[in-house]
C-alpha positions as MATLAB code, in Angstrom:
seq = 'MSTTATALTVENGIARLRFTDPEHGNPINRRLCDEMCDRAIELSCRNDVRVVLVTAEGKNFGFGGDIAHFVSQGDQLPAEIKRMTATIHSAIARLQRMDAPMVVAVQGVCAGGSAAFAAGCDVVVSADNARWVAAYTGIGYSTDASATVMFSRRMGLARARNFLLRNQTLDAQAALAAGLVDEVVPAEQLLAKAEEIAVKFAAGPTKAYGEVRRLLLSVQDQPLETQLEMEAQALSRVASTEDAREGLAAFNEKRKPRFTGR';
ca = [
     107.356  -37.489 -119.790;
     106.741  -39.291 -123.315;
     103.500  -38.907 -124.535;
     103.767  -42.538 -126.205;
     105.603  -45.964 -124.594;
     106.085  -47.055 -127.757;
     107.610  -45.849 -131.648;
     107.515  -47.721 -134.857;
     108.963  -46.549 -138.090;
     109.324  -49.007 -141.392;
     112.506  -48.405 -144.009;
     113.762  -50.530 -146.367;
     112.705  -53.743 -145.354;
     113.107  -52.899 -141.213;
     110.817  -52.403 -139.307;
     112.657  -50.140 -135.891;
     110.331  -50.566 -132.710;
     111.248  -48.860 -130.140;
     110.053  -48.376 -126.372;
     110.477  -45.060 -125.818;
     109.545  -43.976 -121.935;
     113.647  -44.647 -120.635;
     112.712  -42.054 -117.644;
     110.437  -44.713 -115.959;
     113.043  -47.821 -117.128;
     110.676  -49.123 -119.949;
     108.256  -50.162 -117.665;
     104.780  -52.569 -118.639;
     102.125  -50.662 -117.833;
      98.725  -50.545 -119.564;
      99.731  -48.044 -122.143;
     102.404  -50.389 -123.255;
     100.192  -53.200 -123.259;
      97.333  -51.476 -125.581;
     100.152  -50.066 -127.794;
     102.170  -53.233 -128.814;
      99.157  -55.043 -129.304;
      98.315  -52.207 -131.987;
     101.325  -52.309 -133.492;
     101.984  -55.989 -133.793;
      98.690  -55.938 -136.334;
      99.845  -53.563 -137.832;
     103.107  -55.004 -138.291;
     101.800  -58.584 -139.204;
      99.136  -56.965 -141.769;
     102.350  -55.178 -143.621;
     103.376  -56.496 -146.569;
     106.734  -54.327 -147.120;
     108.312  -56.116 -143.976;
     111.269  -58.500 -143.873;
     112.514  -57.995 -140.421;
     112.122  -56.456 -137.176;
     114.619  -54.636 -135.131;
     113.769  -53.735 -131.269;
     115.513  -51.232 -129.324;
     115.175  -49.697 -126.225;
     116.119  -45.799 -125.398;
     118.319  -44.690 -122.437;
     120.296  -47.085 -120.010;
     117.986  -49.313 -119.303;
     116.156  -52.034 -122.640;
     112.967  -52.919 -119.465;
     112.375  -53.360 -115.842;
     109.000  -55.257 -116.474;
     106.011  -54.539 -114.853;
     104.928  -50.245 -113.729;
     105.202  -51.020 -109.971;
     103.966  -48.063 -109.482;
     101.216  -48.364 -111.942;
     100.011  -51.838 -110.005;
     100.059  -49.849 -106.362;
      97.664  -47.509 -107.769;
      95.319  -50.266 -108.781;
      94.975  -51.423 -105.228;
      92.185  -54.351 -104.970;
      91.315  -53.830 -108.867;
      94.414  -55.407 -109.436;
      93.933  -58.563 -110.436;
      91.213  -57.541 -112.812;
      94.246  -54.664 -114.298;
      96.553  -57.844 -114.720;
      93.823  -59.455 -117.142;
      93.232  -56.283 -119.460;
      97.127  -55.867 -119.496;
      97.874  -59.744 -120.594;
      95.513  -59.791 -123.080;
      97.131  -56.961 -125.364;
     100.055  -57.856 -124.613;
      99.656  -61.382 -124.935;
      98.304  -60.724 -128.074;
     100.665  -58.802 -129.290;
     103.488  -61.930 -128.531;
     101.467  -64.239 -130.435;
     101.353  -62.203 -133.567;
     104.813  -61.025 -133.252;
     105.729  -65.032 -133.155;
     103.971  -65.682 -136.184;
     104.907  -63.032 -138.994;
     107.295  -63.509 -141.661;
     109.506  -61.294 -140.277;
     112.179  -62.663 -138.221;
     112.842  -59.832 -134.833;
     115.830  -59.125 -133.799;
     116.790  -57.718 -130.218;
     119.391  -55.107 -128.838;
     119.206  -54.971 -125.029;
     121.672  -52.829 -122.754;
     120.997  -51.906 -118.720;
     118.257  -53.814 -116.777;
     116.108  -56.257 -118.334;
     113.742  -57.591 -116.277;
     110.358  -60.064 -115.958;
     108.286  -59.081 -118.718;
     111.002  -57.017 -120.885;
     113.411  -59.903 -120.468;
     110.670  -62.209 -121.319;
     110.018  -60.127 -124.620;
     113.393  -59.829 -125.533;
     114.014  -63.413 -125.160;
     111.412  -64.245 -127.577;
     113.444  -61.993 -130.226;
     115.262  -64.862 -133.294;
     118.613  -63.260 -132.338;
     119.299  -61.381 -129.017;
     122.168  -59.119 -128.641;
     123.385  -57.927 -125.307;
     125.952  -55.664 -124.759;
     128.264  -56.377 -122.041;
     126.896  -53.876 -119.573;
     123.164  -56.299 -119.332;
     121.897  -57.505 -116.785;
     118.924  -60.389 -117.206;
     116.740  -60.310 -114.020;
     114.007  -62.725 -114.048;
     112.450  -60.482 -110.946;
     108.471  -61.918 -110.754;
     109.884  -63.729 -106.903;
     111.254  -62.039 -106.305;
     108.075  -59.439 -105.233;
     105.877  -62.317 -105.210;
     104.812  -62.603 -108.631;
     103.739  -65.105 -111.496;
     104.955  -65.239 -115.087;
     102.795  -63.384 -117.864;
     104.546  -62.078 -120.934;
     105.707  -65.484 -122.316;
     108.351  -65.914 -119.174;
     107.650  -69.919 -119.167;
     107.583  -70.587 -122.935;
     111.060  -68.427 -123.795;
     113.342  -69.133 -121.448;
     112.632  -72.397 -121.550;
     113.210  -72.465 -124.947;
     116.331  -70.520 -125.217;
     117.708  -72.034 -121.593;
     116.253  -75.430 -121.105;
     113.735  -76.662 -118.785;
     115.782  -77.331 -115.580;
     117.324  -73.972 -116.575;
     115.038  -72.038 -116.739;
     113.275  -73.016 -113.600;
     116.248  -72.269 -111.342;
     116.383  -68.717 -112.949;
     112.195  -67.795 -112.559;
     111.894  -69.438 -109.225;
     115.473  -68.672 -108.184;
     114.717  -65.329 -108.657;
     118.065  -64.977 -110.903;
     120.134  -62.145 -111.803;
     122.630  -62.964 -115.137;
     124.821  -60.834 -115.955;
     125.936  -60.735 -120.188;
     128.384  -63.406 -120.069;
     126.543  -66.054 -117.823;
     123.308  -65.159 -120.296;
     125.293  -66.314 -123.399;
     126.676  -69.252 -121.742;
     123.301  -70.023 -120.054;
     121.713  -69.722 -124.076;
     119.119  -66.738 -123.294;
     121.689  -64.149 -125.371;
     122.930  -64.783 -129.028;
     126.187  -62.631 -129.062;
     127.533  -59.811 -126.697;
     129.751  -57.087 -127.763;
     130.811  -53.359 -126.512;
     127.841  -51.822 -125.172;
     128.727  -48.437 -127.088;
     128.478  -51.419 -130.436;
     125.263  -52.657 -129.919;
     123.133  -50.992 -132.330;
     125.497  -51.023 -135.130;
     125.993  -54.856 -134.440;
     121.680  -55.478 -134.411;
     121.551  -53.018 -137.294;
     123.848  -55.119 -139.409;
     122.037  -58.389 -138.811;
     118.805  -56.673 -139.293;
     119.954  -55.505 -141.992;
     121.363  -59.042 -143.479;
     117.623  -60.535 -142.949;
     115.798  -57.983 -144.169;
     117.711  -58.675 -147.846;
     116.889  -62.778 -146.970;
     113.875  -64.859 -148.368;
     111.422  -63.700 -146.100;
     108.894  -66.358 -146.743;
     111.153  -69.290 -145.530;
     111.846  -67.182 -143.012;
     108.512  -66.921 -141.488;
     107.754  -70.791 -142.241;
     110.886  -71.920 -140.157;
     109.722  -69.476 -136.987;
     106.388  -70.528 -136.769;
     107.454  -74.629 -137.415;
     109.276  -74.001 -134.251;
     107.235  -73.095 -131.950;
     105.152  -76.276 -132.778;
     108.735  -78.202 -132.751;
     108.034  -79.764 -129.047;
     104.044  -79.947 -128.644;
     103.195  -82.376 -131.611;
     104.039  -86.416 -133.087;
     107.304  -86.678 -134.585;
     104.651  -87.231 -137.985;
     103.021  -83.880 -137.460;
     105.769  -82.415 -137.534;
     107.390  -84.063 -140.690;
     103.356  -83.568 -142.298;
     103.749  -79.519 -140.994;
     107.716  -79.373 -142.701;
     106.719  -80.969 -145.589;
     103.661  -78.312 -146.352;
     105.489  -75.671 -145.545;
     108.464  -76.416 -147.544;
     106.262  -77.218 -150.983;
     104.423  -74.122 -150.017;
     107.653  -72.535 -149.724;
     108.363  -73.529 -152.844;
     106.106  -71.713 -154.341;
     107.477  -68.319 -153.625;
     110.177  -66.086 -156.300;
     112.783  -66.354 -153.999;
     112.496  -70.308 -153.313;
     112.896  -69.864 -157.103;
     115.575  -67.443 -156.700;
     117.725  -69.142 -154.743;
     117.836  -72.428 -157.282;
     118.962  -70.403 -159.966;
     121.731  -68.324 -158.202;
     122.712  -71.934 -156.928;
     123.008  -72.846 -160.430;
     124.381  -69.954 -161.669;
     126.746  -69.957 -158.630;
     126.185  -65.911 -158.246;
     125.183  -64.517 -154.877;
     120.797  -64.468 -155.014;
     119.016  -61.423 -154.933;
     116.182  -62.094 -152.403;
     113.207  -59.807 -152.358;
     110.808  -61.599 -149.607;
     108.191  -62.331 -152.082;
];
C-alpha cells in the first residue's frame, strides 16, 4: 500500500503532481485531501514553477470519493466531509489562482471529484480509453471539489446539469464533443502528449498566463465595466514584466521570444 496519496517533483519549470494510490483507484479520502492542501501551498509559494502537469498512476485516473472511507465514518461522516472539503477546496482555489497553467493527462475511469479536479485544469488531455463518470447522484450524494463550477465552465450549464443530475458516463469522444476534454489521443501516447504541452507552457510567459487564468475566474460574475477594469489592471501589471519587454523586442526583431517566466 502506498504511504502517500500524491507525489510532487519540480524540474526545469515543470511541476509534476501525481496521484499515487492506483491499487485503490486513487480515491479522494482524508489523506489525499490533506496532501493536496500541502501540495497547493508549496506550488503557490515556489517561484520556479511555470506549469503543473497532473497525472495518475495505474489504469484509472481516479474513482472519486473513497467509499470505504466514507462507510467507516458512520454517523461522523457529515463532520468528516467538512474536514475533507476544507482542505481539498482550499487546494483547488489556490491552484486556480496560480500563475502556472495546469495540464492533466486522464486515463481509464475518471469519476466524481476526480473528474471535477481534472476539468479544472487548463488543458485536459484524455486517453481514448477514458470514461468520465458524474458519479455523485448515483450514490445519493451532491457535488464537491468544484464540480458544479468546472463542469459548467467546460460544458455549459445545461450540459453540466444533465451530466450531473442524470449521472451520465461519457467516453473520450463524447467528452471531447461536450467540451469536457481538449484533446483525445491513443492511450499509449497520453503521457507524451501531455508532457509536450507542459514543456511549451514551461517556456512561455508565466506571469501573463497567471493574469489570464485569474481573469477567467471572474468573467461570469462581474459586471462588464468591472471586468474591463480588471483586464486593464492586469495588462498594466504584465507590461512591467521582463517577458512582456522581451515579447515586444522579439516581435520587432522578427525572432522567437525567449521567455523566462519573470
